[in-house]
N, C-alpha and C positions, 0 to 999 in steps of 0.2 A: 504493500500500500504506500502511495506517495502522500505525504502530509501536505495540506495546502498552506505552507508557511508564508508564501508570498501574498502580499495584499496589493500588488500592482494593479492599477486600474480602479481601485476602491477609493472612495472619499469618506473620511472619518471626521466627525465633529466631536471635539472635546470641550464640553461646557465646563467652564472654570479651569481653563488650561494654563493659567498663569501661576497656579499654586503648585506645591511640591509634587503631589501625585499626578495632577493634571499635566504638568510639564513633562514629567517622566513618561507618562503615557503617550503624549504627543511624540516624544523622541522614539519610543518603541514602535509606534505605528509608522512613522516616517521611515525608520530604518528597515521596516518590512515592505516598503514600497508604496504605502498609501499617501495620497495627498491629504493633508491635515488642516482643518479649520479649528482655530482656537478662539474661544470667547473669553472676554475679561469684563470686569465691572469695577469702576472706581477711579476715574480721572486719569490725568496724564502719567502719574506714577505707575499705575497698573498698565497703561498702554505701553510705556517704555519697557516695563518688565516683560510684557508679552512679546514685544518686538525682539527682545533678547532671546526669548524662547524660540521664536521662529528662525532667527539667524543661526541657531545651533542645530536645526533639523537637517537630516539628510534629504537628498532629492530636491525637488522644486514643486511649484504650484501650490504652496501653502498660503494660508491667509489668517489674519486676525480680525475679529469682529467684536464690537462692543455690544454687550447684552446683559440684562439683569434678569435672572430667573424669577425674581419676585414681581417682574413686570412683563406680562405675556406679550404686550405690544412690541417690546424690543426683540423678543424671540421670533415673532412673526416677521419683523423686518429682516432679521438675520436669515430666516428661511428664504425670503425673496432674493437676498443677495447670493446665497449658496446656489439656489436654482438658476439664477442668471449666470453665475460664474462657471458652475460645474455641470448643471443639468441633472444632478443625481446626488443621492446621499445613501451610503451603505451602512454606516456604523455611527451610533450615537453613544458617547460616554458621558454619563452624568457625574461629574466630579466636583461641581460647585457645592460648597458647604459653609456652615458658620456654626461656631459654638462659643460659649462663655462659661467658664467653670463656676458651678454653684454647688456647694456641699449638699448632698442629698437630704440631710437632716434639717437644712435651713429652708423650710417650706416658704417662709415669707419672702426670701430673697428671689425665689422663682416667681416673679410677678407676671401679670397677664401680658404686659407688653413684650417681655422677653420670651414667654411661651409662644406668642403669636409670631414673633420674628423667627424663632427657632423652626417653627413648622412652615412658615412662608418660604424660607430658603431651603431647608433640608428635606421637606416632603412635598409641599405644594409646588415648589420650583422644579423639582425633578419630574413630577407628573405633568406640569405645564410644558416642559421641554419635550416629553414623550408625545403629548397631545399635539404639539405644534409640528413635530417632525415625522410623526407616524405615517402620514400619506406618502412622503418621499421614501421612507424606509420600506414601506409595502411595495412601492413601485419598483424598487430595486430587485424584488423577488427573492432576495436572500439577505434581508436586513438583520441587524443586530443592535440591541440596546444593552449596555452594561451600566448599572448604577452602583456607585460606590456607597456601600453601607458601612457597618462596623459591628464588631462582636458585642458592642454595647447593646445592640438590638436584641440579643439573645441572652446575655449575661445580666443585664440590668445594672452593670457597673460602667460608669462613664463620666463625662464632664458635668452632666446634669441629668436629672430625671427626664426632662423634656427632650434632651438630645437622645437618650436611650429610646424613648418612645417614638421619636421621629424615625430613627434607624430601624426599629422593629416594623414600622409602617412601610419602609422601603422594601423590606424582605417580603412582606405580604403583597405589596404592590407588584413585585416581580412575578409572583405566582398568578395573580389575577390577570396581569397584562399578557403573560405568556399564553394563557388560554385564548384570549380574545384576539391577539395579533397573529397567532399561528394560522397557517404554516409559513406565511411570507416573512415573518419577523420572529427571531428568537429573543428572549429576554432573560438576562442573568444578572446576579448581583455579585459583588466582590466585597468581602467583609474583612478589613484589616483589624489587627489589635493596635497596640501602640506603634506609631510610625515616627521615624526620626525626621520630622518636619516642624515648622513653626505654626502648625494649624491650631493647636490648643494654646491660648495665651497663658504665659506664666509657667509653662512646663520647662524645667531646667535640664541641663545635662545630668545632674544628680538624679532627677526623677527617671530619666531614660536609663541610666545605669542600673538603678534599683529594679526597674521594670524588666530589663534584660536579664538580670540575675535570677529573677523568679519565673522566667519563661523557659520551657523545656529545651528549646534550641539555643538558649544562653545568649540571646541578643534580641533587640527589637527590630522591627522591619525597616528597611529603607524604602524610599519612594519607588525605587526601581523594582524591589520585590513585588510591590502591589501592581506596578505597571506591567510586569511580566505575566501576572495572573490575568490581568485585563486583556492583554494581547492573546493569551492562550484561549480566551473565550472566542476570539475571532479566528484563530488559526488551528486549534486542536480540539476544542470541545464542541465540535460541529453538530453533535446529536444531543446536546444538552440545552434545556430551556426550563425556566420557572424555578430555578434553584439558586442558592447563594454559596459561592465558593469562599471558604474561610482561609485567610492568609495571615495567621497570627503566631506562627512558630510554636503552636501548642499552648499559647497563653490561656485559652479558654478551657483547657482540660482540668 
């Protein structure tokens, strides 16, 4: 059997591609031959960061687009730009996310505004991206959606209770969408444990070292570890849908 490791001719959209996992995923897809579109949100600083990501990608034909997953209108605009430039979309990676550490016992600190923001970005935003790009993915005939989840969604241990709940919702969403979008589109989740990025504000190198020491594989994940799992969803897990792949070095055991 020949494994379909090349993504030549494919167009992949990485939503939230300026962050650690998103940028590593963009690099992995580009190295496998795909043309990659990366979205970013947050002014000129983020735009410059995203341009730096693009400049490091292998191949050509890549693009950066401004879009906010909490604002569906910006996603629809991005869809129009992708359709005009490429005429197709084969892969959607939902890697945009947001969190703010709140001790689980401090119920008052997890106020309504923070809960709403947590779900607007981490759950509603991922669904909005799927809803927006599903027609293009279906038209490809072999579309793929990969949503970045977290082991927090199954362990209930994470930066806040709302974050855990939002990630659990992503895992359930993958199952539901896999049923309704099949057979044209597969839907998978990838759930990391602790990852060596700046995603969670306030997490220090000391925290990462302690987390690595209590993980069976004796380290925390790199962004590249997670990106390789996302890439595998496109290149090797071709008969999988509706499930979530755990990439945590055994931390959740």
